C-alpha positions in Angstrom: 55.7 88.1 -0.6 55.5 85.8 2.3 57.5 82.6 2.4 54.3 80.5 2.2 53.0 82.2 -0.9 52.5 79.6 -3.6 53.3 76.7 -1.3 50.1 76.7 0.7 49.1 73.3 -0.6 52.3 71.6 0.7 53.2 73.8 3.7 52.0 73.6 7.3 53.1 76.3 9.7 53.8 75.4 13.3 53.2 71.7 12.7 54.0 69.5 15.7 56.8 67.1 14.7 56.2 64.5 17.5 53.6 62.6 15.5 56.2 62.3 12.6 58.7 60.5 14.8 58.9 57.0 16.3 59.2 58.4 19.9 56.2 60.8 19.3 58.1 63.6 21.1 59.1 67.1 20.1 57.8 70.5 19.4 56.6 72.1 16.2 58.4 73.0 13.0 58.2 76.6 12.0 57.1 75.2 8.6 56.6 71.5 7.6 56.7 71.0 3.9 55.8 67.9 1.9 56.6 68.7 -1.8 55.0 66.5 -4.4 57.7 66.8 -7.1 61.4 67.5 -7.6 60.5 70.8 -9.2 58.4 71.8 -6.2 61.2 70.7 -3.9 63.7 72.8 -5.8 61.5 75.9 -5.7 60.8 75.4 -2.0 64.5 75.2 -1.1 65.3 78.2 -3.4 62.7 80.3 -1.6 63.9 79.2 1.8 67.5 80.3 0.8 66.2 83.6 -0.4 64.4 84.1 3.0 67.4 82.9 5.0 65.4 80.0 6.4 67.2 76.8 7.4 66.1 73.6 5.7 66.2 70.2 7.2 65.0 66.8 6.0 62.9 64.5 8.1 62.9 60.9 7.0 61.1 58.1 8.8 61.8 59.7 12.2 63.1 56.4 13.6 66.4 57.8 14.8 65.5 61.3 15.9 64.7 63.3 19.0 63.2 66.7 18.5 63.5 69.3 21.3 60.3 70.6 22.9 61.0 74.1 21.6 60.6 72.9 18.1 62.7 73.6 15.0 63.1 76.9 13.2 63.1 77.1 9.4 61.6 74.5 7.0 61.4 70.8 7.8 60.9 68.8 4.6 59.4 65.4 4.3 59.8 63.5 1.1 56.7 61.2 1.4 55.2 61.8 -2.1 55.4 59.0 -4.6 57.9 61.1 -6.6 60.4 60.5 -3.8 59.5 57.0 -2.6 59.4 55.1 -5.9 61.2 51.7 -6.0 61.8 50.1 -9.3 64.0 47.3 -10.8 65.5 47.5 -14.2 67.4 44.3 -15.0 69.8 43.7 -12.2 69.7 47.3 -10.9 67.4 48.6 -8.2 66.5 52.3 -8.0 64.9 53.8 -4.9 64.0 57.3 -4.0 65.3 58.8 -0.8 61.9 58.8 0.8 61.4 55.0 0.1 61.1 52.9 3.3 64.2 50.8 3.7 62.2 47.7 4.5 60.3 48.0 1.2 63.6 48.4 -0.7 65.1 45.3 1.0 62.0 43.2 0.3 61.8 44.4 -3.3 65.4 43.4 -3.8 64.9 40.0 -2.3 61.7 39.4 -4.3 63.5 40.3 -7.5 66.4 38.0 -6.8 68.9 40.8 -6.2 71.6 40.4 -3.6 73.6 42.9 -1.6 71.1 44.6 0.7 70.8 41.7 3.2 72.8 43.7 5.8 69.9 46.3 6.0 67.2 43.9 7.2 65.6 45.2 10.3 67.0 48.7 10.0 64.0 51.2 10.2 63.7 54.4 8.3 64.1 55.6 4.8 66.8 55.2 2.1 67.8 58.9 2.5 68.1 58.4 6.3 70.1 55.2 5.9 72.5 56.9 3.5 72.9 60.0 5.7 73.5 57.8 8.8 75.7 55.3 7.0 73.4 52.4 8.0 75.9 49.6 8.7 77.0 49.0 5.1 80.4 47.4 5.4 81.8 50.2 7.6 
């Protein structure tokens, strides 16, 4: 069975990554995947491990340079609604890792929730901000 079998609807082989970054530079991903659910993401990562393919996450592409030779393995973008949902329950805000940081901050402000003001103007996604420790109190 090939790596792509069963994932054809979410997988793009040799996809140029430049268009997915702010700088619009860089070569192709061996595979670019955009799963639509947590179950699909889990199955994709499991298959990649079985095939010894590296997996990498691509957020908003705002703080990223990709080499012209491209990236081997599977590059995963969490752009589906399942990963970018933002919701408020009482005084708690929940945001998926694929949610745009600017949308999270504006939702927080609109709902009268404080604490995310430090993130105003930082581009990218929640997952990228967490991974990069986006200026939150050190």
